[in-house]
C-alpha positions as CSV (number, residue, x, y, z in Angstrom):
1,M,-29.6,-3.8,3.3
2,I,-28.6,-7.5,2.2
3,S,-30.0,-9.0,-1.0
4,P,-31.6,-11.9,-1.2
5,L,-30.1,-12.4,-4.6
6,A,-26.1,-12.3,-3.2
7,Y,-24.8,-15.4,-1.8
8,I,-23.5,-15.1,2.0
9,D,-22.2,-18.4,3.5
10,P,-23.7,-19.3,6.6
11,S,-20.8,-19.1,8.8
12,A,-19.7,-15.4,7.4
13,V,-19.7,-13.3,10.4
14,I,-21.2,-9.5,9.2
15,G,-21.6,-6.4,11.3
16,A,-24.6,-3.6,11.8
17,N,-26.0,-1.5,9.0
18,V,-24.1,-3.2,6.3
19,T,-25.2,-3.2,2.5
20,V,-24.7,-6.4,0.1
21,H,-26.0,-6.1,-3.4
22,P,-27.7,-8.5,-5.8
23,F,-24.9,-11.2,-7.1
24,A,-22.3,-10.5,-4.5
25,Y,-20.2,-13.4,-3.1
26,I,-19.3,-13.9,0.5
27,D,-17.2,-16.8,1.1
28,K,-16.7,-19.2,4.8
29,N,-14.4,-17.6,6.9
30,V,-15.2,-14.0,6.3
31,V,-15.7,-11.1,8.8
32,I,-17.5,-7.9,7.8
33,G,-17.5,-5.1,10.0
34,N,-20.3,-2.2,10.3
35,D,-21.0,0.0,7.9
36,C,-19.7,-1.5,4.8
37,E,-21.0,-1.8,1.3
38,I,-20.4,-4.6,-0.8
39,M,-21.5,-3.7,-4.7
40,P,-22.8,-6.1,-7.1
41,Y,-20.4,-9.3,-8.4
42,A,-17.8,-8.3,-5.4
43,S,-16.1,-11.3,-4.3
44,L,-15.1,-11.8,-0.6
45,M,-13.2,-15.1,-0.5
46,S,-12.2,-17.0,2.7
47,G,-9.7,-15.1,4.8
48,T,-11.2,-11.7,4.3
49,R,-11.2,-10.0,7.6
50,M,-12.5,-6.2,6.9
51,G,-12.9,-3.3,9.4
52,N,-15.6,-0.6,9.5
53,G,-16.6,1.8,6.8
54,N,-15.5,0.1,3.8
55,K,-16.6,0.0,0.0
56,I,-15.8,-2.5,-2.7
57,F,-16.9,-2.4,-6.1
58,Q,-17.8,-4.4,-8.7
59,N,-15.9,-7.3,-9.6
60,A,-13.2,-6.6,-7.0
61,V,-11.9,-10.1,-5.4
62,I,-10.6,-10.1,-2.0
63,A,-8.1,-12.8,-0.4
64,A,-8.1,-14.5,-3.3
65,L,-5.6,-17.4,-3.2
66,P,-2.2,-16.2,-3.3
67,Q,-0.2,-16.7,-6.6
68,D,3.0,-18.2,-5.3
69,F,4.1,-21.4,-5.8
70,A,5.0,-21.8,-2.3
71,F,1.7,-21.9,-1.3
72,K,0.2,-25.1,-0.1
73,G,-3.1,-24.2,0.8
74,D,-2.5,-22.5,4.3
75,D,-5.5,-20.6,6.2
76,T,-4.4,-17.7,5.5
77,Q,-6.2,-13.9,5.7
78,V,-6.4,-10.6,4.2
79,V,-6.9,-7.8,6.9
80,I,-8.2,-4.6,5.8
81,G,-8.9,-1.8,8.4
82,D,-11.3,1.1,8.4
83,N,-12.9,3.7,5.6
84,N,-11.3,2.1,2.8
85,V,-12.4,2.5,-1.1
86,I,-11.7,-0.3,-3.2
87,R,-12.9,0.3,-6.6
88,E,-14.1,-2.1,-9.6
89,N,-11.5,-5.2,-10.4
90,V,-8.8,-4.8,-7.8
91,V,-7.5,-7.9,-6.8
92,I,-6.1,-8.8,-3.4
93,N,-4.2,-11.9,-2.4
94,R,-4.0,-13.2,1.0
95,A,-0.8,-14.5,2.6
96,T,1.0,-17.4,1.4
97,F,1.7,-19.0,4.7
98,S,-0.4,-19.1,7.8
99,T,2.1,-17.1,9.6
100,G,1.8,-14.2,7.6
101,S,-1.2,-11.7,6.1
102,T,-1.9,-9.3,3.8
103,V,-2.5,-5.8,5.1
104,I,-4.6,-2.7,4.0
105,G,-4.7,-0.2,6.6
106,N,-7.0,2.4,6.9
107,G,-8.4,5.4,4.5
108,N,-6.9,4.2,1.4
109,F,-8.5,4.2,-2.1
110,L,-7.7,2.0,-4.5
111,H,-8.1,2.6,-8.3
112,E,-10.0,0.3,-10.9
113,G,-7.4,-2.6,-11.7
114,V,-4.9,-2.3,-8.7
115,H,-3.5,-5.6,-8.2
116,I,-2.2,-6.5,-4.5
117,S,-0.1,-9.6,-4.3
118,H,0.5,-11.8,-1.2
119,D,1.8,-10.7,2.1
120,T,2.2,-7.0,1.1
121,K,1.5,-4.5,3.7
122,V,-0.1,-1.0,2.6
123,G,0.1,1.8,5.3
124,N,-2.9,4.4,6.0
125,N,-4.3,6.9,3.7
126,C,-2.3,6.0,0.4
127,V,-3.6,6.3,-3.2
128,I,-2.5,3.2,-5.6
129,G,-3.7,4.7,-9.0
130,Y,-5.5,3.0,-11.8
131,G,-3.8,-0.5,-12.8
132,S,-1.0,-0.4,-10.6
133,K,0.4,-4.0,-10.1
134,I,2.3,-4.5,-6.6
135,S,4.3,-7.6,-6.0
136,G,4.4,-9.9,-2.9
137,N,6.0,-8.9,0.2
138,C,5.9,-5.3,-0.7
139,V,5.7,-2.7,2.1
140,L,3.9,0.7,1.3
141,E,4.2,3.2,4.2
142,D,1.3,5.7,4.9
143,A,0.4,8.6,2.8
144,V,2.1,7.0,-0.4
145,I,0.7,8.3,-3.9
146,F,1.0,5.9,-6.7
147,G,0.0,7.2,-10.7
148,G,-1.4,4.9,-13.1
149,G,0.5,1.9,-14.0
150,I,3.0,1.6,-11.7
151,L,4.6,-1.7,-11.3
152,M,6.3,-2.5,-7.9
153,S,8.7,-6.0,-7.9
154,Q,8.7,-8.2,-5.1
155,G,10.2,-7.4,-2.0
156,S,10.4,-3.4,-2.6
157,R,9.4,-0.9,-0.1
158,V,8.0,3.0,-0.4
159,G,8.6,5.3,2.7
160,T,5.9,7.4,3.6
161,W,4.7,10.6,2.2
162,S,6.4,9.5,-1.3
163,M,4.8,9.7,-4.9
164,I,5.6,7.7,-7.9
165,Q,4.6,8.9,-11.0
166,T,2.3,7.4,-13.7
167,G,4.3,4.2,-15.8
168,S,7.4,3.9,-13.5
169,R,8.5,0.5,-12.2
170,F,10.8,-0.5,-9.8
171,N,12.7,-3.3,-8.1
172,K,14.8,-1.0,-5.2
173,D,13.5,1.0,-2.7
174,I,12.3,4.5,-3.0
175,P,13.1,6.5,0.2
176,P,10.2,8.8,2.4
177,Y,9.4,12.1,1.1
178,I,10.2,12.3,-2.2
179,V,9.1,12.0,-6.1
180,A,10.4,9.2,-8.1
181,A,9.7,9.3,-11.7
182,R,10.8,8.3,-15.4
183,E,11.6,5.1,-16.4
184,P,14.1,3.9,-15.5
185,I,12.7,5.4,-12.6
186,I,15.4,8.2,-10.6
187,Y,14.9,10.6,-7.8
188,Y,13.1,13.3,-8.9
189,G,12.8,15.8,-6.0
190,V,11.2,16.2,-2.8
191,N,7.7,15.8,-2.7
192,A,7.1,19.3,-1.7
193,K,4.1,20.6,-3.1
194,V,2.1,17.5,-1.1
195,L,4.0,18.3,2.0
196,M,3.3,21.6,1.8
197,Q,-0.3,20.9,1.3
198,N,-0.1,18.8,4.4
199,N,1.3,21.5,6.9
200,F,5.0,20.6,6.9
201,T,6.7,23.6,7.8
202,D,9.3,25.2,5.7
203,K,12.0,24.5,8.0
204,C,10.9,20.9,8.1
205,L,11.3,20.9,4.1
206,N,14.4,22.0,4.1
207,H,15.7,19.8,6.3
208,I,14.4,17.0,4.1
209,A,15.8,18.6,1.0
210,H,19.4,18.8,2.4
211,A,19.1,15.3,3.7
212,Y,18.8,14.1,0.0
213,R,21.1,16.5,-1.5
214,L,23.8,15.0,0.6
215,L,22.3,11.4,-0.7
216,Y,21.6,12.0,-4.3
217,Q,24.1,14.9,-5.0
218,S,27.2,13.5,-3.9
219,N,29.6,10.5,-4.8
220,N,29.1,9.0,-1.7
221,S,28.7,5.6,-0.4
222,L,24.8,4.9,1.0
223,D,26.5,4.5,4.4
224,D,28.6,7.6,3.7
225,S,25.7,9.5,3.4
226,I,23.6,8.3,6.2
227,I,26.9,9.2,8.3
228,K,26.6,13.2,6.6
229,I,22.9,13.1,7.0
230,K,23.3,12.5,11.1
231,D,26.2,14.8,11.3
232,Q,24.9,17.4,9.1
233,V,21.2,17.7,9.3
234,P,19.0,18.7,12.7
235,M,17.6,15.9,13.7
236,S,13.9,15.4,13.7
237,E,10.8,12.8,13.5
238,E,11.5,13.3,9.5
239,I,14.5,12.9,9.5
240,E,14.6,10.0,11.8
241,N,12.4,8.6,9.1
242,I,14.7,9.0,6.4
243,V,17.9,7.5,8.2
244,R,16.0,4.5,9.7
245,F,14.5,3.8,5.8
246,L,18.1,4.0,4.4
247,E,19.9,1.8,7.4
248,T,17.2,-1.0,6.7
249,T,17.0,-1.2,3.1
250,K,17.9,-4.7,1.9
251,L,17.7,-4.2,-1.9
252,G,19.1,-0.9,-1.9
253,I,17.3,2.4,-2.8
254,I,16.9,4.1,-6.4
255,R,19.3,6.1,-7.9
């Protein structure tokens, strides 16, 4: 299952039933779990920590050195969970400092040409479209969908179950359960179609829509909008997620 034409450092730890194709490169200080497949010309650099069932396609580079002037050569990591698909020419940078890590969760699909920079955290079951570029110290919560060519600026966040349409760019936070679109980017409505396909109830969707009417269709400040959401919208896990996200924003949210 491991081609003799691949380069594998003797110190690399490789799990059971792993396929490594010709001309793949696996560096020292790499751990690969079970049932993974590493395609030709993929490079797993020092600091890669990979779980089970991942498939890494041609010319992807995992744990590339961070493109951060603060990097001074610390021994840092990219931590990848299980059952991810990482397509051709994807680059994932490892963390800048030894106290941090770049993290990719479980069940994500990264299309061709995606770049995920140092110390970014990607949750579970996200889809990141062709050529999207995610800067350092960003956060994508679970079940986020990016169209192609998205530019996500340093330190920004995207809430769970949100969708960003192709060609958008942003430097503020995008709250949960919404669609963001256009250039400059704006709130484009609740991500209702995807939520319905994933068994969110009509009642839940109505409450999410109510919360975002209070946020986006009034002249209230963010703080006042949070108060109104707490007062007027029945509390649920989804509304708690929205309130938590709004209360913890540091960059502000898209408008």
